[in-house]
TITORVEX-748733 format. One line per field, with one value per residue (C-alpha): residue number from 1; x, y, z. Coordinates in nm, 4 decimals, decimal comma. Each point is the difference from the previous one (the first is absolute). Last residue first. Layout:
N
k: c(NUM ...)
east: c(X ...)
north: c(Y ...)
up: c(Z ...)
END
This chain:
226
k: c(226 225 224 223 222 221 220 219 218 217 216 215 214 213 212 211 210 209 208 207 206 205 204 203 202 201 200 199 198 197 196 195 194 193 192 191 190 189 188 187 186 185 184 183 182 181 180 179 178 177 176 175 174 173 172 171 170 169 168 167 166 165 164 163 162 161 160 159 158 157 156 155 154 153 152 151 150 149 148 147 146 145 144 143 142 141 140 139 138 137 136 135 134 133 132 131 130 129 128 127 126 125 124 123 122 121 120 119 118 117 116 115 114 113 112 111 110 109 108 107 106 105 104 103 102 101 100 99 98 97 96 95 94 93 92 91 90 89 88 87 86 85 84 83 82 81 80 79 78 77 76 75 74 73 72 71 70 69 68 67 66 65 64 63 62 61 60 59 58 57 56 55 54 53 52 51 50 49 48 47 46 45 44 43 42 41 40 39 38 37 36 35 34 33 32 31 30 29 28 27 26 25 24 23 22 21 20 19 18 17 16 15 14 13 12 11 10 9 8 7 6 5 4 3 2 1)
east: c(-1,7960 -0,1411 -0,0357 0,3013 -0,0108 0,0217 -0,3292 -0,1904 0,0258 -0,1124 -0,2547 -0,1623 -0,0780 0,1059 0,3674 0,2194 0,3800 -0,0089 0,1917 0,3514 0,0610 0,1801 -0,2188 -0,1608 -0,0747 -0,1889 -0,2076 -0,0652 -0,0998 -0,2631 -0,1199 -0,0360 -0,2180 -0,2323 -0,0236 0,2001 -0,0178 -0,3773 -0,0604 0,0221 0,1227 0,2374 -0,0599 -0,0752 -0,2411 -0,0039 -0,2263 -0,0259 0,0374 -0,0247 -0,3683 -0,1264 -0,0564 0,0529 -0,1445 0,0781 0,3213 0,3058 0,2431 0,3492 0,2125 -0,2308 0,2823 0,1326 -0,0924 0,1505 0,3419 -0,0196 -0,0314 0,3206 0,2013 -0,1144 0,0998 0,3348 0,0601 -0,0931 0,2582 0,2724 -0,1135 0,0389 -0,3008 -0,1624 -0,3234 -0,2871 -0,3067 -0,3617 -0,2383 0,1786 0,0383 0,2376 -0,1462 -0,0886 0,1183 -0,2860 -0,1272 -0,0841 -0,1651 0,1012 -0,1742 0,1265 -0,2318 0,0043 -0,2399 -0,1142 0,1292 -0,1218 0,0143 -0,1604 -0,2774 -0,0684 -0,0112 -0,2503 -0,2249 0,0105 -0,1053 0,2285 -0,2049 0,1233 0,3557 -0,1109 0,0745 -0,1391 -0,0814 0,3163 0,2795 -0,1674 -0,0968 0,3388 0,2215 0,2618 0,3383 0,1348 0,1622 0,0035 0,0976 0,1747 0,0269 -0,3302 -0,0630 -0,3802 -0,1221 -0,0886 -0,3148 -0,1880 0,3234 0,1040 0,1323 0,2598 0,1750 0,0883 0,2489 0,2059 -0,1047 0,2187 0,3076 0,3057 0,3519 0,0634 -0,3174 -0,3558 -0,3128 0,1925 -0,1000 -0,2728 -0,0112 -0,3375 -0,1578 -0,3520 -0,1609 0,0687 -0,0298 0,3642 0,2705 0,3774 0,2080 0,2912 0,2945 0,2859 0,3517 0,2699 0,2112 -0,1523 -0,2037 -0,3083 0,2053 0,1830 -0,2523 0,1876 -0,0278 0,1578 -0,3244 -0,0830 -0,3157 -0,0969 -0,1938 -0,2545 -0,2646 0,0078 -0,0458 -0,2871 -0,1629 0,0401 -0,1741 -0,2855 -0,0533 0,0172 -0,2596 -0,2275 0,0358 -0,0488 -0,3194 -0,1224 0,0527 -0,1844 -0,2895 -0,0165 0,0078 -0,2761 -0,2184 0,0551 -0,0986 -0,3075 -0,0953 0,0635 -0,2114 -0,2816)
north: c(3,0663 0,3353 0,0693 0,0920 0,3473 0,0597 -0,1889 0,2595 0,2779 -0,1844 -0,1780 0,3385 0,0697 0,3020 -0,0885 0,1251 -0,0132 -0,2456 0,0461 0,0026 0,2800 0,3198 0,2313 0,1368 -0,3595 -0,0593 0,3096 -0,0849 -0,3536 0,1394 0,2484 -0,2760 -0,1864 0,2884 0,0563 0,2177 -0,1241 -0,0777 0,3462 0,1869 0,3511 0,1420 0,3378 -0,1696 0,0534 -0,2360 -0,2772 -0,1392 -0,3365 -0,1523 0,0390 -0,1754 0,0615 0,3778 0,3266 0,3641 0,0882 0,1023 0,2560 -0,1626 0,2911 0,0357 0,0936 -0,2511 -0,3258 -0,2175 0,1485 -0,1631 -0,3397 0,0446 0,1559 -0,2750 -0,2661 0,1639 0,0068 -0,3630 -0,0748 0,1805 -0,1783 -0,3231 -0,2153 -0,2973 -0,1338 -0,1672 -0,1353 0,0699 -0,1988 -0,3406 0,1202 0,2051 0,1578 0,3697 0,1546 0,2407 0,1365 0,3373 0,0244 0,2881 0,0452 0,2375 0,1434 0,0218 0,1816 -0,2110 -0,0801 -0,2482 -0,3164 0,2017 0,1259 -0,3395 -0,1566 0,2696 -0,0597 -0,3723 0,0316 -0,1125 -0,1412 -0,3519 0,1106 0,1182 0,3484 0,1600 0,3622 0,1528 -0,2033 -0,0758 0,3709 0,1240 -0,2381 -0,1825 0,0307 -0,1874 0,0685 -0,2538 0,1454 -0,1790 0,0084 0,1167 -0,0019 0,0599 0,3499 0,1358 -0,2074 0,1706 0,1147 0,3565 0,0571 -0,2630 0,2478 -0,1370 0,2421 0,1026 -0,3335 -0,1638 0,0755 -0,0504 -0,1316 -0,0531 -0,2248 0,0517 -0,1520 -0,3004 -0,0716 -0,1894 0,0449 -0,0528 -0,2284 -0,0355 -0,2936 -0,3036 0,1756 0,0862 0,0986 0,0696 0,0291 0,2127 -0,1014 0,2495 -0,1132 0,1771 -0,3102 -0,2879 -0,2465 -0,0005 -0,0623 0,2419 -0,0576 -0,0045 0,2579 -0,0926 0,0094 0,3531 -0,0171 -0,3489 -0,1265 -0,2548 0,2702 0,0989 -0,3555 -0,0789 0,3398 -0,0459 -0,3400 0,1431 0,2869 -0,2096 -0,2332 0,2900 0,1460 -0,3358 -0,0564 0,3435 -0,0738 -0,3287 0,1611 0,2794 -0,2618 -0,2064 0,3078 0,0986 -0,3487 0,0037 0,3381 -0,1042 -0,3047 0,2131)
up: c(3,6453 -0,0864 -0,3705 -0,2162 -0,1566 -0,3787 -0,0544 0,1990 -0,2587 -0,3179 0,2119 0,0800 -0,3544 -0,2106 0,0567 -0,2845 0,0763 0,2777 0,3302 0,1296 0,2586 -0,0976 0,2024 -0,3076 -0,0958 0,3158 -0,0593 -0,3621 0,1098 0,2318 -0,2533 -0,2687 0,2573 0,0549 -0,3734 -0,2234 -0,3548 0,0304 0,1513 0,3321 -0,0065 0,2736 0,1597 0,3334 0,2943 0,2966 0,1203 0,3568 0,1804 0,3483 0,0955 -0,3150 -0,3767 0,0084 -0,1423 -0,0038 -0,1892 0,2119 -0,1336 0,0299 -0,1275 -0,3029 -0,2404 0,0588 0,1727 -0,2666 0,0697 0,3432 -0,1639 -0,2046 0,3016 0,2290 -0,2525 -0,0458 0,3718 0,0062 -0,2597 0,2017 0,3210 -0,1765 -0,0919 0,1597 -0,1628 0,1814 -0,1739 0,1047 -0,2223 0,0694 0,3607 0,2039 0,3176 0,0429 0,3314 0,0518 -0,3325 -0,1599 -0,3404 -0,2365 -0,3288 -0,2677 -0,2631 -0,3767 -0,2308 -0,2925 -0,3471 -0,2603 0,2356 0,2826 -0,2134 -0,1355 0,3485 0,1169 -0,3004 0,0450 0,3676 0,2824 0,2883 -0,0544 0,0908 0,3355 0,1424 -0,3081 0,0638 0,1308 -0,1430 -0,3389 -0,0364 0,0871 -0,1977 0,2040 0,1732 0,3058 0,3294 0,2884 0,3410 0,2864 0,3838 0,1073 0,3779 -0,0200 0,1001 -0,3340 -0,0520 -0,2929 -0,1400 -0,0984 0,3528 -0,0816 -0,2270 -0,3564 -0,1475 0,3081 0,1606 -0,2598 0,2163 -0,2207 -0,0343 0,3772 -0,0198 0,0936 -0,1463 -0,1299 -0,3584 -0,1805 -0,3775 -0,1675 -0,2503 -0,1649 -0,1685 0,2056 0,3391 -0,0114 0,2417 -0,0576 0,3127 0,1281 0,2072 0,0388 0,0037 0,2018 0,0473 -0,1873 0,2053 -0,2159 -0,3255 -0,2348 -0,2822 -0,3314 -0,2900 -0,3273 -0,1925 0,0994 -0,2247 -0,0850 -0,2955 0,1355 0,0649 -0,3650 -0,1145 0,2258 -0,0599 -0,3744 0,0214 0,2160 -0,2408 -0,3042 0,1359 0,0797 -0,3521 -0,1583 0,2011 -0,0953 -0,3638 0,0292 0,1695 -0,2602 -0,2798 0,1724 0,0426 -0,3686 -0,1157 0,2126 -0,1259 -0,3570 0,0504 0,1370)
END
């Protein structure tokens, strides 16, 4: 019995060390900037495009205008895919996640240990598109102005994630304004939803963290609303 208790304590201590090391490395990794010389042009810059980063405390997404001269997102995310397609949507939020977590665990408390383990090791990825009508800045929805060229790069990076599926819709939704789409990407601990967000920003040339497995590592690079 003593050996069992000792082994349990040793395993618990080892797990605690691993978890602590993960959070420490996530903090350090997210504090190392990519595109460190980038500066925001400002909301009144000529030709600037305003995007937003959103978070629910765990998961992040990139909110973009639904239609701009650079791109019409309705070509990938048609409004007829939505439960309520008739609303005057102005923006779309795109994010990445693991298939089983996205489709079968709408609430964080519903995630089972087995599902979380599979996602951490390597699960199939999906893209999630949520449509909004004039989203307002808030602490969890932060505005960011980029140049037209940077926005074009962001569009190209995200559009590439839709290949080779060409935007094939996957059954399931959380509400009447969202839909899921197929992706050939793999979700794992090194490529989480939040890492995907920062990778897309980095591909556009925007300053962001190097390794951002947690949502805070993405959001800390953008000032909250005043």
